[in-house]
gemmi code that builds the backbone of each chain (N, CA, C; Angstrom):
import gemmi

chains = {
    "A": [
        ("UNK", (0.813, -1.201, 0.000), (0.000, 0.000, 0.000), (0.846, 1.250, 0.000)),
        ("UNK", (0.182, 2.390, -0.049), (0.862, 3.675, -0.081), (1.536, 3.957, 1.263)),
        ("UNK", (2.702, 4.597, 1.184), (3.421, 5.030, 2.375), (3.815, 6.489, 2.180)),
        ("UNK", (3.447, 7.331, 3.120), (3.746, 8.761, 3.023), (4.634, 9.166, 4.187)),
        ("UNK", (5.756, 9.753, 3.871), (6.674, 10.252, 4.902), (6.679, 11.777, 4.861)),
        ("UNK", (6.706, 12.366, 6.038), (6.597, 13.816, 6.151), (7.710, 14.351, 7.043)),
        ("UNK", (8.314, 15.467, 6.602), (9.399, 16.090, 7.360), (9.333, 17.606, 7.245)),
        ("UNK", (9.730, 18.353, 8.275), (10.140, 17.845, 9.583), (8.926, 17.544, 10.454)),
        ("UNK", (9.142, 16.978, 11.608), (8.037, 16.720, 12.523), (7.657, 17.978, 13.293)),
        ("UNK", (8.626, 18.843, 13.529), (8.353, 20.142, 14.138), (9.133, 21.203, 13.389)),
        ("UNK", (8.565, 22.403, 13.351), (9.181, 23.503, 12.627), (8.836, 24.798, 13.341)),
        ("UNK", (9.854, 25.554, 13.676), (9.641, 26.839, 14.338), (10.213, 27.932, 13.458)),
        ("UNK", (9.395, 28.926, 13.135), (9.834, 30.042, 12.311), (9.383, 31.338, 12.961)),
        ("UNK", (10.068, 32.401, 12.590), (9.660, 33.720, 13.081), (8.583, 34.288, 12.168)),
        ("UNK", (7.729, 35.064, 12.761), (6.669, 35.700, 11.995), (7.250, 36.449, 10.802)),
        ("UNK", (6.653, 36.214, 9.636), (7.129, 36.872, 8.432), (8.047, 36.008, 7.591)),
        ("UNK", (8.642, 35.003, 8.227), (9.510, 34.085, 7.485), (8.664, 33.068, 6.715)),
        ("UNK", (9.343, 32.303, 5.858), (8.673, 31.248, 5.105), (8.844, 29.901, 5.807)),
        ("UNK", (7.892, 29.004, 5.564), (7.960, 27.646, 6.107), (7.758, 26.664, 4.960)),
        ("UNK", (8.537, 25.603, 4.992), (8.428, 24.572, 3.962), (8.309, 23.200, 4.629)),
        ("UNK", (7.330, 22.438, 4.222), (7.114, 21.082, 4.722), (7.147, 20.140, 3.530)),
        ("UNK", (7.870, 19.026, 3.701), (8.074, 18.128, 2.576), (7.496, 16.746, 2.844)),
        ("UNK", (6.969, 16.141, 1.791), (6.437, 14.783, 1.889), (6.886, 13.957, 0.697)),
        ("UNK", (7.130, 12.680, 0.955), (7.405, 11.738, -0.114), (6.360, 10.628, -0.069)),
        ("UNK", (6.086, 10.039, -1.213), (5.123, 8.949, -1.270), (5.713, 7.789, -2.056)),
        ("UNK", (5.118, 6.627, -1.906), (5.730, 5.432, -2.484), (5.008, 4.914, -3.733)),
        ("UNK", (3.699, 5.160, -3.823), (2.922, 4.594, -4.907), (2.905, 5.544, -6.107)),
        ("UNK", (3.553, 5.147, -7.177), (3.640, 6.006, -8.349), (2.271, 6.245, -8.997)),
        ("UNK", (1.277, 5.439, -8.638), (-0.070, 5.620, -9.200), (-0.859, 6.706, -8.469)),
        ("UNK", (-0.358, 7.179, -7.351), (-1.056, 8.229, -6.611), (-1.163, 9.480, -7.464)),
        ("UNK", (-2.313, 10.125, -7.421), (-2.495, 11.283, -8.287), (-3.242, 12.434, -7.623)),
        ("UNK", (-3.454, 12.341, -6.306), (-4.134, 13.423, -5.605), (-3.420, 13.653, -4.279)),
        ("UNK", (-3.054, 14.928, -4.010), (-2.203, 15.234, -2.865), (-2.749, 16.446, -2.113)),
        ("UNK", (-3.543, 16.199, -1.090), (-4.091, 17.312, -0.311), (-3.228, 17.621, 0.911)),
        ("UNK", (-3.390, 18.840, 1.401), (-2.761, 19.248, 2.649), (-3.857, 19.709, 3.605)),
        ("UNK", (-3.739, 19.238, 4.858), (-4.711, 19.588, 5.873), (-4.020, 20.331, 7.011)),
        ("UNK", (-4.751, 21.276, 7.588), (-4.281, 22.014, 8.750), (-5.170, 21.646, 9.929)),
        ("UNK", (-4.544, 21.327, 11.052), (-5.307, 20.979, 12.240), (-4.840, 21.823, 13.412)),
        ("UNK", (-5.704, 22.702, 13.871), (-5.407, 23.490, 15.056), (-5.711, 22.647, 16.283)),
        ("UNK", (-5.143, 23.037, 17.393), (-5.239, 22.254, 18.618), (-6.700, 22.021, 19.006)),
        ("UNK", (-7.066, 20.749, 19.144), (-8.415, 20.411, 19.556), (-9.475, 20.542, 18.476)),
        ("UNK", (-9.035, 20.806, 17.258), (-9.995, 20.990, 16.163), (-9.875, 19.875, 15.122)),
        ("UNK", (-10.721, 19.939, 14.152), (-10.705, 18.947, 13.085), (-9.682, 19.309, 12.015)),
        ("UNK", (-9.166, 18.331, 11.276), (-8.324, 18.660, 10.117), (-9.164, 19.374, 9.060)),
        ("UNK", (-8.575, 20.409, 8.462), (-9.287, 21.149, 7.418), (-8.393, 21.267, 6.193)),
        ("UNK", (-8.991, 21.000, 5.042), (-8.255, 21.082, 3.782), (-7.853, 22.526, 3.512)),
        ("UNK", (-6.575, 22.735, 3.204), (-6.123, 24.098, 2.895), (-5.726, 24.246, 1.434)),
        ("UNK", (-5.238, 23.182, 0.837), (-4.864, 23.229, -0.567), (-4.640, 21.806, -1.039)),
        ("UNK", (-4.835, 21.561, -2.313), (-4.567, 20.236, -2.870), (-4.034, 20.383, -4.287)),
        ("UNK", (-3.423, 19.317, -4.756), (-2.851, 19.334, -6.095), (-3.036, 17.958, -6.715)),
        ("UNK", (-3.223, 17.957, -8.016), (-3.388, 16.698, -8.736), (-2.185, 16.489, -9.640)),
        ("UNK", (-2.020, 15.258, -10.068), (-0.759, 14.889, -10.721), (-0.555, 15.535, -12.071)),
        ("UNK", (-1.551, 16.168, -12.623), (-1.354, 16.824, -13.912), (-0.923, 18.286, -13.745)),
        ("UNK", (-0.673, 18.676, -12.496), (-0.253, 20.045, -12.209), (1.022, 19.999, -11.402)),
        ("UNK", (1.992, 20.854, -11.693), (3.259, 20.856, -10.970), (3.268, 21.790, -9.778)),
        ("UNK", (2.441, 22.823, -9.830), (2.419, 23.801, -8.749), (1.050, 24.451, -8.687)),
        ("UNK", (0.658, 24.768, -7.466), (-0.616, 25.451, -7.265), (-0.447, 26.432, -6.129)),
        ("UNK", (-1.038, 27.615, -6.285), (-0.851, 28.653, -5.277), (-2.198, 29.243, -4.877)),
        ("UNK", (-2.299, 29.550, -3.586), (-3.495, 30.191, -3.070), (-3.056, 31.187, -2.008)),
        ("UNK", (-2.923, 32.427, -2.414), (-2.476, 33.514, -1.543), (-1.105, 33.174, -0.966)),
        ("UNK", (-0.993, 32.999, 0.341), (0.341, 32.775, 0.931), (0.750, 31.303, 0.930)),
        ("UNK", (-0.109, 30.454, 0.423), (0.158, 29.015, 0.453), (0.381, 28.494, -0.961)),
        ("UNK", (1.356, 27.641, -1.119), (1.629, 27.021, -2.411), (2.036, 25.569, -2.191)),
        ("UNK", (1.722, 24.757, -3.158), (2.143, 23.351, -3.118), (2.829, 23.026, -4.437)),
        ("UNK", (3.919, 22.299, -4.357), (4.637, 21.855, -5.543), (4.672, 20.345, -5.563)),
        ("UNK", (4.683, 19.778, -6.747), (4.662, 18.336, -6.918), (5.715, 17.920, -7.924)),
        ("UNK", (6.496, 16.927, -7.561), (7.483, 16.344, -8.456), (7.162, 14.855, -8.567)),
        ("UNK", (6.465, 14.490, -9.628), (6.018, 13.102, -9.771), (7.184, 12.148, -10.031)),
        ("UNK", (8.196, 12.628, -10.700), (9.346, 11.772, -10.986), (10.030, 11.341, -9.696)),
        ("UNK", (10.205, 12.307, -8.821), (10.867, 12.032, -7.550), (9.883, 11.557, -6.483)),
        ("UNK", (8.615, 11.613, -6.770), (7.557, 11.226, -5.830), (7.650, 12.015, -4.531)),
        ("UNK", (7.705, 13.337, -4.696), (7.609, 14.156, -3.508), (6.843, 15.432, -3.803)),
        ("UNK", (6.253, 15.986, -2.753), (5.489, 17.218, -2.857), (5.702, 18.036, -1.590)),
        ("UNK", (5.564, 19.330, -1.720), (5.907, 20.233, -0.621), (4.850, 21.314, -0.446)),
        ("UNK", (4.740, 21.757, 0.790), (3.867, 22.879, 1.140), (4.747, 24.069, 1.498)),
        ("UNK", (4.444, 25.203, 0.902), (5.194, 26.427, 1.164), (4.239, 27.475, 1.728)),
        ("UNK", (4.599, 28.020, 2.871), (3.818, 29.108, 3.456), (4.733, 30.322, 3.539)),
        ("UNK", (4.337, 31.388, 2.885), (5.133, 32.618, 2.926), (4.520, 33.613, 3.911)),
        ("UNK", (5.358, 34.539, 4.355), (4.912, 35.604, 5.276), (4.098, 35.023, 6.424)),
        ("UNK", (4.681, 34.078, 7.116), (3.943, 33.363, 8.158), (3.421, 34.302, 9.232)),
        ("UNK", (2.267, 33.916, 9.781), (1.602, 34.688, 10.824), (1.326, 33.764, 12.002)),
        ("UNK", (1.127, 34.313, 13.196), (0.877, 33.459, 14.364), (-0.289, 32.492, 14.153)),
        ("UNK", (-1.293, 32.903, 13.401), (-2.453, 32.024, 13.174), (-2.139, 30.845, 12.253)),
        ("UNK", (-0.945, 30.843, 11.687), (-0.519, 29.682, 10.896), (-0.035, 28.549, 11.799)),
        ("UNK", (0.161, 28.845, 13.065), (0.614, 27.812, 14.000), (-0.437, 26.710, 14.107)),
        ("UNK", (-0.028, 25.486, 13.814), (-0.941, 24.342, 13.779), (-0.128, 23.108, 13.393)),
        ("UNK", (-0.820, 21.977, 13.307), (-0.200, 20.771, 12.756), (-0.683, 20.625, 11.312)),
        ("UNK", (0.250, 20.403, 10.422), (-0.065, 20.247, 9.004), (0.178, 18.801, 8.580)),
        ("UNK", (-0.794, 18.246, 7.871), (-0.696, 16.875, 7.377), (-0.722, 16.874, 5.855)),
        ("UNK", (0.181, 16.121, 5.266), (0.078, 15.850, 3.840), (-0.608, 14.495, 3.675)),
        ("UNK", (-1.096, 14.232, 2.482), (-1.735, 12.955, 2.194), (-1.608, 12.671, 0.705)),
        ("UNK", (-1.783, 11.399, 0.384), (-1.704, 10.990, -1.010), (-2.746, 9.911, -1.268)),
        ("UNK", (-3.280, 9.927, -2.474), (-4.206, 8.863, -2.856), (-4.220, 8.702, -4.367)),
        ("UNK", (-4.652, 7.540, -4.787), (-4.881, 7.300, -6.195), (-6.288, 7.691, -6.543)),
        ("UNK", (-6.786, 7.186, -7.612), (-8.142, 7.513, -8.038), (-8.996, 6.252, -7.992)),
        ("UNK", (-10.282, 6.462, -7.932), (-11.185, 5.323, -7.995), (-11.470, 4.720, -6.638)),
        ("UNK", (-12.345, 3.785, -6.621), (-12.831, 3.235, -5.358), (-11.814, 2.351, -4.665)),
        ("UNK", (-10.795, 1.940, -5.366), (-9.809, 1.074, -4.723), (-8.784, 1.847, -3.920)),
        ("UNK", (-8.850, 3.163, -3.992), (-7.815, 3.965, -3.345), (-8.331, 4.637, -2.091)),
        ("UNK", (-7.440, 5.189, -1.333), (-7.809, 5.901, -0.123), (-6.694, 6.872, 0.217)),
        ("UNK", (-7.012, 7.845, 1.059), (-6.008, 8.808, 1.493), (-5.101, 8.171, 2.531)),
        ("UNK", (-3.809, 8.290, 2.306), (-2.827, 7.911, 3.312), (-2.173, 9.191, 3.799)),
        ("UNK", (-2.207, 9.407, 5.107), (-1.707, 10.648, 5.685), (-0.258, 10.506, 6.142)),
        ("UNK", (0.464, 11.610, 6.070), (1.762, 11.699, 6.710), (1.582, 11.846, 8.215)),
        ("UNK", (2.695, 11.869, 8.918), (2.656, 11.874, 10.378), (2.482, 13.266, 10.974)),
        ("UNK", (2.472, 14.281, 10.131), (2.187, 15.627, 10.612), (3.433, 16.436, 10.928)),
        ("UNK", (3.313, 17.746, 10.752), (4.362, 18.699, 11.111), (3.748, 19.762, 12.006)),
        ("UNK", (4.321, 19.899, 13.183), (3.840, 20.939, 14.098), (4.598, 22.222, 13.791)),
        ("UNK", (3.882, 23.202, 13.251), (4.476, 24.499, 12.912), (4.181, 25.506, 14.009)),
        ("UNK", (5.240, 26.129, 14.488), (5.113, 27.173, 15.496), (5.661, 28.462, 14.915)),
        ("UNK", (4.798, 29.471, 14.835), (5.231, 30.781, 14.349), (5.384, 31.698, 15.553)),
        ("UNK", (6.614, 32.146, 15.758), (6.897, 32.973, 16.927), (6.961, 34.444, 16.550)),
        ("UNK", (6.642, 35.287, 17.531), (6.625, 36.729, 17.276), (8.027, 37.305, 17.294)),
    ],
    "B": [
        ("UNK", (-24.976, 24.433, 4.624), (-24.897, 23.071, 5.163), (-24.174, 23.105, 6.503)),
        ("UNK", (-24.597, 22.241, 7.418), (-24.007, 22.252, 8.749), (-22.672, 21.545, 8.786)),
        ("UNK", (-22.262, 20.933, 7.713), (-21.036, 20.177, 7.718), (-21.279, 18.779, 8.252)),
        ("UNK", (-20.196, 18.043, 8.437), (-20.283, 16.698, 8.984), (-20.595, 16.807, 10.479)),
        ("UNK", (-21.570, 16.057, 10.923), (-21.992, 16.093, 12.322), (-21.638, 14.783, 13.000)),
        ("UNK", (-21.020, 14.876, 14.166), (-20.675, 13.690, 14.936), (-21.241, 13.801, 16.347)),
        ("UNK", (-21.622, 12.659, 16.879), (-22.050, 12.619, 18.275), (-21.673, 11.279, 18.889)),
        ("UNK", (-21.400, 11.252, 20.194), (-21.232, 12.427, 21.036), (-19.900, 13.111, 20.765)),
        ("UNK", (-19.665, 14.262, 21.316), (-18.379, 14.933, 21.153), (-17.348, 14.364, 22.118)),
        ("UNK", (-17.820, 13.939, 23.262), (-16.942, 13.319, 24.256), (-17.654, 12.085, 24.814)),
        ("UNK", (-16.872, 11.051, 25.025), (-17.420, 9.829, 25.589), (-16.409, 9.253, 26.560)),
        ("UNK", (-16.854, 9.037, 27.775), (-16.014, 8.382, 28.776), (-16.737, 7.109, 29.193)),
        ("UNK", (-16.064, 5.993, 29.100), (-16.696, 4.725, 29.410), (-15.704, 3.808, 30.108)),
        ("UNK", (-16.237, 2.787, 30.713), (-15.372, 1.832, 31.388), (-15.034, 0.681, 30.458)),
        ("UNK", (-13.871, 0.132, 30.678), (-13.424, -1.022, 29.900), (-14.501, -2.097, 29.891)),
        ("UNK", (-14.731, -2.674, 28.720), (-15.710, -3.733, 28.595), (-17.071, -3.275, 28.112)),
        ("UNK", (-17.311, -1.969, 28.197), (-18.596, -1.433, 27.764), (-18.630, -1.258, 26.253)),
        ("UNK", (-19.850, -1.241, 25.723), (-20.044, -0.982, 24.299), (-20.091, 0.518, 24.056)),
        ("UNK", (-19.447, 0.930, 22.980), (-19.429, 2.345, 22.615), (-19.937, 2.479, 21.182)),
        ("UNK", (-20.828, 3.423, 20.960), (-21.332, 3.685, 19.616), (-21.123, 5.146, 19.265)),
        ("UNK", (-20.398, 5.373, 18.189), (-20.147, 6.712, 17.690), (-21.012, 6.924, 16.452)),
        ("UNK", (-21.508, 8.150, 16.288), (-22.452, 8.427, 15.208), (-21.961, 9.537, 14.297)),
        ("UNK", (-22.373, 9.447, 13.046), (-21.926, 10.434, 12.062), (-23.028, 10.702, 11.042)),
        ("UNK", (-23.196, 11.979, 10.748), (-24.090, 12.396, 9.662), (-23.243, 13.129, 8.640)),
        ("UNK", (-23.084, 12.565, 7.444), (-22.237, 13.220, 6.440), (-22.922, 14.431, 5.822)),
        ("UNK", (-22.170, 15.167, 5.049), (-22.728, 16.294, 4.313), (-23.691, 15.761, 3.246)),
        ("UNK", (-24.843, 16.389, 3.145), (-25.848, 15.948, 2.191), (-25.292, 15.966, 0.769)),
        ("UNK", (-25.502, 14.864, 0.057), (-25.015, 14.787, -1.315), (-23.670, 14.118, -1.471)),
        ("UNK", (-22.947, 13.981, -0.368), (-21.656, 13.297, -0.429), (-21.876, 11.791, -0.527)),
        ("UNK", (-21.054, 11.133, -1.351), (-21.234, 9.712, -1.567), (-20.160, 8.841, -0.926)),
        ("UNK", (-19.161, 9.482, -0.297), (-18.129, 8.737, 0.418), (-18.155, 9.137, 1.892)),
        ("UNK", (-17.969, 8.136, 2.739), (-17.878, 8.399, 4.172), (-16.707, 7.613, 4.735)),
        ("UNK", (-15.931, 8.291, 5.573), (-14.703, 7.715, 6.118), (-14.727, 7.798, 7.643)),
        ("UNK", (-14.196, 6.780, 8.278), (-13.959, 6.810, 9.720), (-12.449, 6.752, 9.964)),
        ("UNK", (-11.950, 7.729, 10.740), (-10.542, 7.796, 11.097), (-10.388, 7.746, 12.611)),
        ("UNK", (-9.214, 7.316, 13.027), (-8.842, 7.377, 14.431), (-7.531, 8.146, 14.533)),
        ("UNK", (-7.465, 9.055, 15.502), (-6.243, 9.844, 15.681), (-5.699, 9.693, 17.092)),
        ("UNK", (-4.440, 9.292, 17.176), (-3.725, 9.222, 18.450), (-2.356, 9.849, 18.277)),
        ("UNK", (-1.740, 10.212, 19.387), (-0.395, 10.789, 19.313), (0.579, 9.781, 18.739)),
        ("UNK", (0.416, 8.529, 19.141), (1.393, 7.509, 18.741), (1.245, 7.095, 17.278)),
        ("UNK", (0.020, 6.974, 16.800), (-0.200, 6.397, 15.482), (-0.678, 7.403, 14.449)),
        ("UNK", (-0.897, 8.641, 14.878), (-1.332, 9.657, 13.928), (-2.762, 9.441, 13.487)),
        ("UNK", (-3.022, 9.809, 12.235), (-4.372, 9.742, 11.672), (-4.475, 8.468, 10.831)),
        ("UNK", (-5.322, 7.555, 11.278), (-5.447, 6.260, 10.607), (-6.857, 6.099, 10.027)),
        ("UNK", (-6.925, 5.631, 8.806), (-8.220, 5.322, 8.206), (-8.667, 3.954, 8.700)),
        ("UNK", (-9.859, 3.895, 9.251), (-10.388, 2.628, 9.749), (-11.199, 1.921, 8.673)),
        ("UNK", (-12.121, 2.642, 8.058), (-13.025, 2.058, 7.076), (-13.611, 3.181, 6.249)),
        ("UNK", (-13.994, 2.872, 4.998), (-14.740, 3.864, 4.258), (-15.842, 3.208, 3.425)),
        ("UNK", (-16.872, 3.998, 3.187), (-18.048, 3.577, 2.460), (-18.208, 4.408, 1.178)),
        ("UNK", (-18.760, 3.776, 0.171), (-19.164, 4.476, -1.034), (-20.616, 4.109, -1.307)),
        ("UNK", (-21.464, 5.125, -1.378), (-22.902, 4.868, -1.574), (-23.433, 3.835, -0.574)),
        ("UNK", (-23.022, 4.016, 0.683), (-23.482, 3.219, 1.825), (-22.880, 1.815, 1.878)),
        ("UNK", (-22.033, 1.468, 0.954), (-21.444, 0.137, 0.911), (-20.002, 0.200, 1.429)),
        ("UNK", (-19.630, -0.662, 2.385), (-18.236, -0.662, 2.855), (-17.294, -1.109, 1.748)),
        ("UNK", (-16.270, -0.308, 1.492), (-15.336, -0.590, 0.403), (-14.024, -1.175, 0.927)),
        ("UNK", (-13.520, -0.591, 1.992), (-12.232, -1.034, 2.521), (-12.258, -0.925, 4.038)),
        ("UNK", (-12.209, -2.051, 4.700), (-12.194, -2.057, 6.170), (-10.871, -2.606, 6.697)),
        ("UNK", (-9.846, -2.536, 5.884), (-8.557, -3.111, 6.276), (-7.923, -2.384, 7.456)),
        ("UNK", (-8.376, -1.181, 7.736), (-7.841, -0.427, 8.860), (-8.532, -0.699, 10.182)),
        ("UNK", (-9.589, -1.434, 10.167), (-10.304, -1.766, 11.401), (-9.388, -2.657, 12.227)),
        ("UNK", (-9.049, -2.233, 13.447), (-8.001, -2.927, 14.185), (-8.356, -4.340, 14.611)),
        ("UNK", (-9.579, -4.565, 15.012), (-9.950, -5.879, 15.517), (-11.431, -6.121, 15.289)),
        ("UNK", (-11.831, -7.358, 15.539), (-13.248, -7.692, 15.407), (-14.124, -6.937, 16.410)),
        ("UNK", (-13.500, -6.337, 17.370), (-14.280, -5.557, 18.347), (-14.869, -4.305, 17.698)),
        ("UNK", (-14.299, -3.926, 16.570), (-14.749, -2.736, 15.859), (-15.683, -3.142, 14.716)),
        ("UNK", (-16.785, -2.428, 14.583), (-17.677, -2.642, 13.453), (-18.283, -1.306, 13.045)),
        ("UNK", (-18.618, -1.180, 11.773), (-19.196, 0.058, 11.266), (-20.335, -0.272, 10.318)),
        ("UNK", (-21.335, 0.595, 10.339), (-22.483, 0.420, 9.464), (-22.875, 1.749, 8.847)),
        ("UNK", (-23.512, 1.658, 7.710), (-24.078, 2.853, 7.078), (-25.424, 2.451, 6.492)),
        ("UNK", (-26.474, 2.499, 7.297), (-27.785, 2.026, 6.851), (-28.427, 2.892, 5.770)),
        ("UNK", (-28.024, 4.161, 5.714), (-28.539, 5.039, 4.660), (-27.527, 6.149, 4.389)),
        ("UNK", (-27.834, 6.980, 3.428), (-26.871, 7.990, 2.972), (-26.616, 9.085, 3.989)),
        ("UNK", (-27.411, 9.167, 5.028), (-27.265, 10.273, 5.963), (-26.858, 9.835, 7.367)),
        ("UNK", (-26.421, 8.596, 7.527), (-26.115, 8.143, 8.873), (-25.140, 6.960, 8.861)),
        ("UNK", (-24.175, 7.033, 9.769), (-23.239, 5.924, 9.932), (-22.890, 5.787, 11.410)),
        ("UNK", (-22.580, 4.568, 11.806), (-22.151, 4.309, 13.175), (-20.849, 3.524, 13.182)),
        ("UNK", (-20.052, 3.784, 14.206), (-18.849, 2.997, 14.489), (-19.028, 2.462, 15.900)),
        ("UNK", (-18.975, 1.150, 16.029), (-19.219, 0.522, 17.318), (-17.986, -0.220, 17.788)),
        ("UNK", (-17.722, -0.102, 19.069), (-16.619, -0.837, 19.692), (-17.217, -1.661, 20.834)),
        ("UNK", (-17.043, -2.972, 20.744), (-17.612, -3.856, 21.741), (-16.777, -5.123, 21.871)),
        ("UNK", (-16.153, -5.377, 23.029), (-16.068, -4.502, 24.192), (-14.948, -3.490, 24.048)),
        ("UNK", (-15.084, -2.350, 24.686), (-14.054, -1.322, 24.594), (-12.887, -1.635, 25.530)),
        ("UNK", (-11.706, -1.144, 25.154), (-10.487, -1.327, 25.943), (-9.790, 0.025, 26.076)),
        ("UNK", (-8.957, 0.183, 27.113), (-8.260, 1.468, 27.297), (-7.464, 1.906, 26.072)),
        ("UNK", (-6.898, 0.967, 25.329), (-6.097, 1.337, 24.161), (-6.946, 1.867, 23.010)),
        ("UNK", (-8.249, 1.799, 23.135), (-9.139, 2.390, 22.129), (-9.309, 3.899, 22.331)),
        ("UNK", (-8.787, 4.403, 23.426), (-8.901, 5.838, 23.705), (-8.216, 6.633, 22.595)),
        ("UNK", (-8.956, 7.543, 21.999), (-8.468, 8.298, 20.842), (-9.538, 9.311, 20.455)),
        ("UNK", (-9.216, 10.111, 19.441), (-10.235, 10.949, 18.814), (-10.647, 10.261, 17.524)),
        ("UNK", (-11.937, 10.051, 17.367), (-12.458, 9.398, 16.177), (-13.137, 10.452, 15.298)),
        ("UNK", (-12.654, 10.535, 14.073), (-13.212, 11.494, 13.118), (-13.992, 10.756, 12.043)),
        ("UNK", (-15.087, 11.356, 11.668), (-15.824, 10.951, 10.491), (-15.589, 12.036, 9.436)),
        ("UNK", (-15.462, 11.637, 8.189), (-15.289, 12.586, 7.099), (-16.149, 12.138, 5.929)),
        ("UNK", (-16.535, 13.095, 5.101), (-17.290, 12.730, 3.904), (-16.767, 13.505, 2.711)),
        ("UNK", (-17.049, 12.982, 1.536), (-16.617, 13.655, 0.317), (-17.559, 13.299, -0.823)),
        ("UNK", (-17.490, 14.128, -1.853), (-18.220, 13.839, -3.079), (-17.218, 13.387, -4.124)),
        ("UNK", (-17.485, 12.296, -4.768), (-16.607, 11.792, -5.821), (-15.190, 11.594, -5.324)),
        ("UNK", (-15.052, 11.139, -4.098), (-13.801, 10.622, -3.569), (-12.849, 11.658, -2.982)),
        ("UNK", (-12.640, 12.782, -3.595), (-11.611, 13.700, -3.106), (-12.185, 14.776, -2.192)),
        ("UNK", (-11.320, 15.653, -1.704), (-11.707, 16.793, -0.864), (-12.572, 16.358, 0.295)),
        ("UNK", (-11.978, 15.642, 1.210), (-12.703, 15.140, 2.380), (-12.930, 16.255, 3.393)),
        ("UNK", (-14.125, 16.273, 3.940), (-14.497, 17.236, 4.969), (-14.690, 16.464, 6.273)),
        ("UNK", (-13.963, 16.905, 7.279), (-13.987, 16.191, 8.551), (-15.045, 16.755, 9.495)),
        ("UNK", (-15.591, 15.872, 10.306), (-16.444, 16.293, 11.401), (-15.606, 16.754, 12.581)),
        ("UNK", (-16.262, 17.222, 13.654), (-15.527, 17.754, 14.813), (-14.844, 16.691, 15.648)),
        ("UNK", (-15.175, 15.437, 15.422), (-14.535, 14.350, 16.155), (-15.256, 13.979, 17.440)),
        ("UNK", (-15.020, 12.752, 17.868), (-15.481, 12.265, 19.169), (-14.252, 11.863, 19.957)),
        ("UNK", (-14.082, 12.500, 21.120), (-12.957, 12.127, 21.982), (-13.426, 11.013, 22.903)),
        ("UNK", (-12.856, 9.832, 22.703), (-13.227, 8.653, 23.487), (-12.165, 8.355, 24.529)),
        ("UNK", (-12.612, 8.210, 25.749), (-11.730, 7.807, 26.842), (-12.302, 6.547, 27.455)),
        ("UNK", (-11.494, 5.501, 27.463), (-11.899, 4.230, 28.058), (-11.050, 4.006, 29.300)),
        ("UNK", (-11.702, 3.924, 30.444), (-10.956, 3.785, 31.719), (-10.946, 2.346, 32.216)),
    ],
}
model = gemmi.Model(1)
for chain_id, residues in chains.items():
    chain = gemmi.Chain(chain_id)
    for i, (resn, *xyz) in enumerate(residues, 1):
        res = gemmi.Residue()
        res.name, res.seqid = resn, gemmi.SeqId(i, " ")
        for name, pos in zip(("N", "CA", "C"), xyz):
            atom = gemmi.Atom()
            atom.name, atom.element = name, gemmi.Element(name[0])
            atom.pos, atom.b_iso = gemmi.Position(*pos), 0.0
            res.add_atom(atom)
        chain.add_residue(res)
    model.add_chain(chain)
structure = gemmi.Structure()
structure.add_model(model)
structure.setup_entities()
């Protein structure tokens, strides 16, 4: 089955700096890669996703890049703010009913003032 | 839409008791997922349904766990008998056409 590795497990940045979280996956058939943000005590919420026919996608301060050859994808947050502090999860899945989302182990991002 | 609804939000029970968690997916969504989240194991998929039919239950840890989806607007996850190691946050999520899963608020289960 799919295996998703996520790094780093914790990340501390100063407000205004950029943060980068990286994930690798094992199944070359995977074609959907979402990122979820989970604040303390809350539910995971989708913040951005990318499909295998796109190399990069951006939404305001958040961007995701995908390298299918190397089987890795990354989340980039620019101009970080204290409200960006949370745990971020990457995930990967194929298409169709035989597939499912496999989540990474999460990255705890702390944005300090 | 109210989003995915789960009940109860918190459950404290004694070892050996039966626990039933409930979920109402977003109207119109055809996929429903049950996840378990712990510090040690992260976010694990237990089972998922498509059009009320269980598709993959390979994540269900033991026979003590069972899940049903009698109709498009309701699903249950049952643990019988419960054990302390079942303590976790259980999330239900739903999606339309497989992707973009929306999570419910979760049920925090504590088994003493």
